[in-house]
C-alpha positions in Angstrom: 0.1 0.1 -0.1 1.2 3.5 -0.9 2.3 5.2 2.2 0.2 8.3 1.4 -2.7 6.2 1.2 -1.9 4.5 4.6 -1.4 7.7 6.4 -4.6 9.1 4.6 -6.5 6.1 5.8 -5.3 6.0 9.5 -5.9 9.9 9.7 -9.5 9.3 8.5 -10.1 6.5 10.9 -8.4 8.3 13.8 -10.7 11.3 13.3 -13.8 9.8 12.3 -13.9 7.4 15.6 -12.2 9.8 17.8 -9.4 7.6 18.6 -5.6 8.3 18.8 -3.6 7.8 15.6 -1.2 5.4 17.3 -4.4 3.1 18.2 -4.9 2.6 14.5 -2.7 -0.4 13.9 -2.9 -3.1 11.3 -4.7 -5.6 13.5 -7.0 -3.1 15.4 -10.5 -4.5 15.1 -12.7 -1.6 14.0 -15.7 -2.6 16.3 -13.8 -4.3 19.2 -10.8 -2.2 19.5 -11.6 1.1 18.0 -15.2 1.2 19.7 -17.0 1.8 16.2 -20.7 0.9 16.3 -22.7 0.3 13.2 -23.3 3.9 12.5 -19.7 4.9 12.9 -18.9 2.2 10.2 -21.3 3.5 7.9 -20.0 6.9 8.1 -16.5 5.9 8.1 -17.0 4.0 4.9 -19.0 7.1 3.2 -15.8 9.1 4.3 -13.5 6.6 2.9 -15.2 6.4 -0.4 -15.2 10.3 -0.6 -11.4 10.6 0.5 -10.3 7.9 -2.0 -12.9 8.4 -4.7 -14.2 4.9 -4.8 -17.4 3.0 -4.1 -17.5 0.3 -1.6 -20.3 -2.1 -1.8 -22.2 -3.3 1.3 -21.0 -6.8 0.9 -17.5 -5.5 0.9 -17.9 -3.8 4.1 -18.7 -7.0 6.1 -15.1 -8.4 5.2 -13.2 -5.4 6.6 -13.0 -5.9 10.4 -9.5 -4.7 10.9 -7.6 -1.6 10.1 -5.5 -3.9 8.0 -8.3 -5.2 6.0 -9.3 -1.9 4.9 -5.7 -1.1 4.0 -5.7 -4.4 1.8 -9.0 -3.5 0.3 -7.8 0.2 -0.6 -4.4 -1.2 -2.1 -6.6 -3.2 -4.6 -8.7 -0.5 -5.8 -7.1 2.9 -5.3 -4.7 4.2 -7.9 -2.0 6.3 -6.8 
């Protein structure tokens, strides 16, 4: 994953979920470790769609459990 994309992703997650940047690590579980609820996830996905100019289908969201999952997803879909 491009370092710029990784940094932007982590900044978005930190900002949207109100957690410290150093908590946003690859194996951090978005719901359990970062304290997101289902509404937070919806808002986070919308924000990522806008930030990275992509569309994330609902069925793809279910597969994104950790920050690392989201990074992998973006790596496959974001052109730098």
